[in-house]
C-alpha positions as CSV (number, residue, x, y, z in Angstrom):
1,X,-10.2,88.2,22.3
2,X,-10.2,87.8,18.5
3,X,-7.0,88.1,16.5
4,X,-7.0,90.3,13.5
5,X,-4.9,89.0,10.7
6,X,-3.7,91.8,8.5
7,X,-4.4,91.3,4.8
8,X,-1.4,90.9,2.5
9,X,-2.2,92.9,-0.7
10,X,0.6,91.2,-2.6
11,X,-0.4,87.6,-2.0
12,X,-2.5,87.2,-5.1
13,X,0.3,88.7,-7.3
14,X,2.9,86.4,-5.8
15,X,0.8,83.4,-6.7
16,X,1.0,84.5,-10.4
17,X,4.7,85.2,-10.8
18,X,8.1,84.0,-9.7
19,X,9.3,87.6,-9.4
20,X,10.2,88.8,-6.0
21,X,7.5,91.4,-5.1
22,X,6.1,92.7,-1.9
23,X,8.9,91.3,0.2
24,X,8.3,93.6,3.1
25,X,11.0,95.1,5.3
26,X,12.7,94.7,8.6
27,X,14.0,98.1,9.6
28,X,15.9,99.4,6.6
29,X,16.6,95.9,5.2
30,X,14.7,92.8,4.0
31,X,13.1,90.3,6.3
32,X,15.4,87.4,7.1
33,X,13.4,84.8,5.1
34,X,13.4,87.0,2.0
35,X,17.1,87.7,2.3
36,X,18.0,84.0,2.8
37,X,15.9,83.1,-0.3
38,X,17.7,85.7,-2.4
39,X,21.1,84.5,-1.3
40,X,20.2,80.9,-2.0
41,X,19.0,81.9,-5.5
42,X,22.2,83.8,-6.2
43,X,24.2,80.7,-5.1
44,X,22.2,78.5,-7.4
45,X,22.8,80.9,-10.3
46,X,26.6,80.9,-9.6
47,X,26.6,77.1,-9.4
48,X,24.8,76.8,-12.7
49,X,27.4,79.1,-14.4
50,X,30.5,77.4,-12.9
51,X,29.1,73.9,-12.9
52,X,30.2,71.1,-15.2
53,X,28.0,68.8,-17.3
54,X,28.7,65.1,-16.9
55,X,28.9,64.5,-20.6
56,X,29.7,60.7,-20.4
57,X,26.5,60.3,-18.4
58,X,24.6,62.5,-20.8
59,X,25.8,60.4,-23.8
60,X,24.2,57.3,-22.2
61,X,20.8,58.9,-22.4
62,X,20.7,58.4,-26.2
63,X,20.6,54.6,-26.5
64,X,21.1,53.4,-30.1
65,X,22.4,56.8,-31.3
66,X,25.9,57.7,-32.2
67,X,27.1,60.5,-29.9
68,X,30.3,62.6,-30.3
69,X,31.9,64.8,-27.7
70,X,33.9,67.9,-28.8
71,X,35.1,71.1,-27.2
72,X,35.3,74.7,-28.3
73,X,38.5,76.7,-28.6
74,X,38.0,77.8,-24.9
75,X,40.3,75.4,-23.1
76,X,38.7,75.8,-19.7
77,X,35.7,77.4,-17.9
78,X,37.6,80.6,-16.9
79,X,38.7,81.1,-20.5
80,X,35.1,80.4,-21.7
81,X,33.7,83.1,-19.5
82,X,36.3,85.7,-20.3
83,X,36.5,85.0,-24.1
84,X,33.0,84.4,-25.7
85,X,34.7,84.4,-29.1
86,X,36.6,81.2,-28.3
87,X,33.4,79.5,-27.2
88,X,32.0,80.0,-30.7
89,X,34.8,78.2,-32.5
90,X,35.5,74.5,-32.6
91,X,38.8,73.2,-31.2
92,X,40.6,72.0,-34.4
93,X,41.8,68.9,-32.5
94,X,38.1,67.6,-32.6
95,X,37.4,68.4,-36.2
96,X,38.4,65.0,-37.5
97,X,35.6,63.4,-35.5
98,X,33.0,65.2,-37.6
99,X,32.6,63.3,-40.8
100,X,30.6,65.1,-43.4
101,X,27.3,63.3,-44.5
102,X,23.9,63.9,-45.9
103,X,21.9,65.1,-42.9
104,X,18.7,67.0,-42.6
105,X,19.5,68.2,-39.1
106,X,22.3,68.0,-36.5
107,X,21.6,68.3,-32.8
108,X,24.3,70.0,-30.7
109,X,24.1,70.1,-26.9
110,X,26.3,72.8,-25.4
111,X,26.8,73.5,-21.7
112,X,26.5,77.2,-22.2
113,X,25.9,79.2,-19.0
114,X,23.9,76.6,-17.1
115,X,25.1,73.1,-16.6
116,X,21.9,72.4,-14.6
117,X,19.7,73.2,-17.6
118,X,21.6,70.8,-19.8
119,X,21.6,68.0,-17.2
120,X,17.9,68.4,-16.4
121,X,16.4,69.0,-19.8
122,X,18.6,68.5,-22.9
123,X,18.4,64.7,-23.4
124,X,14.7,64.6,-22.8
125,X,14.1,67.4,-25.4
126,X,16.3,65.8,-28.0
127,X,14.7,62.4,-27.6
128,X,11.2,64.0,-27.7
129,X,12.2,65.7,-31.0
130,X,13.6,62.5,-32.5
131,X,10.3,60.8,-31.9
132,X,8.6,63.5,-33.9
133,X,11.0,63.3,-36.9
134,X,10.4,59.9,-38.6
135,X,12.2,59.7,-41.9
136,X,14.6,62.6,-41.2
137,X,18.3,62.0,-41.6
138,X,19.8,63.0,-38.3
139,X,23.5,63.5,-37.8
140,X,25.3,62.0,-34.8
141,X,24.4,63.9,-31.6
142,X,27.2,66.2,-30.7
143,X,28.0,67.2,-27.1
144,X,30.1,70.3,-26.8
145,X,32.1,71.5,-23.8
146,X,32.5,75.2,-23.3
147,X,30.2,75.9,-26.2
148,X,28.2,79.0,-27.2
149,X,25.4,79.2,-29.7
150,X,27.5,79.9,-32.7
151,X,29.6,76.8,-32.1
152,X,26.8,74.9,-33.7
153,X,27.5,76.7,-37.0
154,X,31.0,75.3,-37.1
155,X,29.8,71.8,-36.1
156,X,26.9,71.8,-38.5
157,X,29.0,72.9,-41.4
158,X,31.6,70.2,-40.6
159,X,28.8,67.5,-40.6
160,X,27.2,68.8,-43.8
161,X,23.9,69.2,-42.1
162,X,21.2,71.4,-43.7
163,X,20.3,72.8,-40.4
164,X,21.6,72.7,-36.8
165,X,19.6,72.8,-33.6
166,X,21.7,73.9,-30.6
167,X,20.4,73.2,-27.2
168,X,22.2,75.3,-24.6
169,X,22.0,76.4,-21.0
170,X,20.7,79.9,-20.8
171,X,22.1,82.6,-18.5
172,X,20.6,81.8,-15.1
173,X,18.6,84.4,-13.2
174,X,17.4,84.7,-9.6
175,X,14.2,82.9,-10.3
176,X,15.3,80.1,-12.7
177,X,18.8,78.7,-12.8
178,X,18.2,75.7,-15.1
179,X,16.5,77.3,-18.2
180,X,17.4,75.7,-21.5
181,X,17.3,77.4,-24.9
182,X,17.1,75.9,-28.4
183,X,18.5,77.7,-31.4
184,X,17.8,76.7,-35.0
185,X,19.9,77.8,-38.0
186,X,19.5,76.9,-41.6
187,X,22.6,76.1,-43.6
188,X,25.0,76.5,-40.6
189,X,28.4,77.9,-41.3
190,X,30.8,80.2,-39.4
191,X,29.8,83.8,-39.6
192,X,26.1,83.3,-39.4
193,X,24.3,86.2,-37.6
194,X,21.8,86.0,-34.8
195,X,19.2,87.4,-37.1
196,X,19.5,84.2,-39.1
197,X,18.5,82.0,-36.2
198,X,15.2,81.2,-34.4
199,X,15.2,80.7,-30.7
200,X,12.9,78.9,-28.3
201,X,13.8,79.9,-24.7
202,X,12.6,79.3,-21.1
203,X,12.5,75.5,-21.4
204,X,12.2,74.4,-17.8
205,X,9.7,72.9,-15.3
206,X,8.0,76.3,-14.6
207,X,8.2,77.5,-18.2
208,X,7.8,75.7,-21.6
209,X,7.6,72.0,-20.9
210,X,9.6,69.4,-22.9
211,X,6.7,68.2,-25.1
212,X,5.7,71.7,-25.9
213,X,9.2,72.7,-26.8
214,X,9.7,69.5,-28.9
215,X,6.5,70.3,-30.9
216,X,7.6,73.9,-31.4
217,X,11.2,73.0,-32.4
218,X,10.2,70.3,-34.8
219,X,7.6,72.5,-36.3
220,X,10.2,75.1,-36.9
221,X,12.4,72.5,-38.5
222,X,9.7,71.5,-40.9
223,X,8.9,75.1,-41.9
224,X,12.6,75.9,-42.2
225,X,13.1,73.0,-44.6
226,X,10.1,74.3,-46.7
227,X,11.3,77.9,-46.7
228,X,15.0,76.9,-46.8
229,X,15.6,79.7,-44.2
230,X,15.4,80.5,-40.5
231,X,15.6,83.7,-38.5
232,X,14.0,86.9,-39.8
233,X,12.5,85.2,-42.9
234,X,10.7,82.7,-40.8
235,X,9.6,85.4,-38.3
236,X,8.1,87.6,-41.0
237,X,6.0,84.8,-42.4
238,X,4.6,84.4,-38.8
239,X,3.2,81.0,-39.8
240,X,1.4,78.7,-37.3
241,X,3.4,75.6,-37.1
242,X,2.5,72.1,-36.1
243,X,5.2,69.7,-35.1
244,X,5.4,66.5,-37.1
245,X,3.1,64.1,-35.4
246,X,1.8,66.8,-33.1
247,X,-1.8,67.9,-32.6
248,X,-1.5,71.4,-31.4
249,X,-0.2,74.5,-33.3
250,X,2.0,77.1,-31.8
251,X,2.9,80.5,-33.2
252,X,6.6,80.3,-33.5
253,X,8.4,83.6,-33.1
254,X,12.0,84.6,-33.5
255,X,13.3,85.7,-30.1
256,X,16.4,87.2,-28.8
257,X,17.8,84.5,-26.5
258,X,19.7,84.9,-23.3
259,X,22.9,83.2,-24.4
260,X,25.2,84.1,-27.3
């Protein structure tokens, strides 16, 4: 007797996306494997939000570079999640660490809403960018606890940097819990609007890879320095950018990121 295997019309779609589609049903609920997968993804997302970055270990991944560790005005994780405004301001106790200099760019790594993203991708991305920026005056790398995107404005202004690149853990979803975002702002200072930034998002193993993100980010930096602007101005120009030392061009667009 031959066995007839029913065709799964969703199989080819599942192969092209991480979205949960065509999960099937068992009675009036999901099949057990699909339900367990969903619960695991939800747990990973929660762990990413509530997890802590090992900043001392992260600092060791920048040999030969000066690394500073600061904190936002949010004293702990619970406060950070309840008070986004505090995550955008530097704790005054750390301000004396930031000596003003003559820098083209400052890199700030903030934990944001995914410790896993920062742990997995931030150091590799910064180091890849540094390799593409010969001759640039780069400020000490700043690691920021309980930080949101706008914290980079305060830090960049204190350092006297012409632009700041904030690498931050994006809000985790149920398909990716370790996605990193990169935000670039020209002439950082407190009060900058989101429209004055450019964002590269979805930097992770199944999204934009490290080398591609480094080429796009350094390309943005070069064009921002030429235009003396980021955000809407750079988007309207819609220029095709090539990272310094890179060989491929990417159309860089201003995006609305997942973490503010």
